C-alpha positions in Angstrom: 2.9 -32.4 37.6 2.6 -32.4 41.4 -0.5 -32.4 43.5 -0.2 -30.5 46.7 -2.4 -30.0 49.8 -1.8 -27.9 52.9 -3.9 -28.5 56.0 -3.9 -26.8 59.4 -4.7 -28.8 62.6 -5.0 -28.0 66.3 -2.9 -30.7 68.1 -1.0 -31.5 71.3 2.8 -32.0 71.1 3.9 -35.6 71.8 7.6 -34.8 71.4 10.5 -34.5 69.0 11.5 -37.6 67.1 15.3 -37.6 66.4 16.4 -38.6 62.9 17.4 -37.3 59.5 15.1 -35.5 59.1 13.7 -35.0 62.6 10.0 -35.2 63.1 7.3 -33.7 65.4 5.1 -36.3 67.1 1.6 -35.0 67.8 -1.8 -36.2 69.0 -5.4 -35.0 69.1 -8.8 -36.2 70.2 -11.3 -37.2 67.5 -14.9 -38.0 68.0 -16.1 -41.2 66.4 -19.6 -41.5 64.7 -20.9 -43.3 67.8 -20.0 -40.3 70.0 -17.0 -41.9 71.7 -13.6 -40.1 71.6 -10.5 -41.6 70.2 -6.9 -40.4 70.4 -5.1 -40.1 67.0 -1.3 -39.8 67.1 1.0 -39.2 64.2 4.4 -37.6 63.3 5.4 -35.2 60.6 8.8 -34.6 59.2 10.5 -31.2 59.8 12.5 -30.6 56.7 13.4 -26.9 57.3 16.3 -26.6 59.8 15.4 -23.1 60.9 11.8 -24.2 61.5 13.1 -27.1 63.5 15.2 -24.8 65.7 12.2 -22.6 66.3 10.1 -25.6 67.2 12.6 -27.0 69.7 13.0 -23.6 71.3 9.3 -22.9 71.6 7.3 -26.1 72.3 7.3 -28.8 74.9 5.6 -32.2 75.2 1.9 -31.6 76.0 1.7 -28.1 74.6 -1.4 -27.3 72.5 -0.3 -25.8 69.1 -1.5 -25.3 65.6 0.4 -27.0 62.8 0.4 -26.5 59.1 1.3 -29.7 57.2 2.0 -30.0 53.5 1.2 -33.2 51.6 2.8 -33.6 48.1 2.2 -36.2 45.5 4.9 -35.8 42.8 4.3 -37.7 39.7 6.2 -41.0 39.6 7.6 -40.5 43.2 6.4 -41.5 46.7 4.2 -39.0 48.5 5.8 -36.8 51.2 4.4 -34.9 54.1 6.2 -32.2 56.1 5.7 -29.4 58.6 5.4 -26.0 56.9 4.8 -24.0 60.1 3.3 -23.9 63.5 1.6 -21.5 65.9 1.7 -21.3 69.7 0.0 -18.7 71.9 -0.9 -16.6 68.8 2.7 -16.4 67.5 3.2 -18.0 64.1 6.5 -19.7 62.9 7.4 -20.9 59.5 5.2 -20.7 56.4 1.5 -21.0 56.7 0.8 -19.7 53.3 2.6 -21.8 50.7 4.3 -25.1 50.3 8.1 -25.3 49.8 9.4 -25.4 46.2 9.7 -28.8 44.7 13.3 -30.0 44.3 
């Protein structure tokens, strides 16, 4: 049994993090309960090679984009998160509708 969640966020591109697999670094502003703003930065793995090629050809550091991130909790295994798709200027790339098949 695997639990799966897919979320969509509006973020700013921080850059591409090289590695195996590569990752997308991103940041966004969040408002704290006291009204002050805070910057949250994270990275998400890009497991799909074709999606990674589209990402590197389309986005630059500082760009405002929408990302779709999948979080999976396979039974008896560590949780994973990965980029399922992204959108820039109304053009969507990758898969915003469903998570990848479990291996």
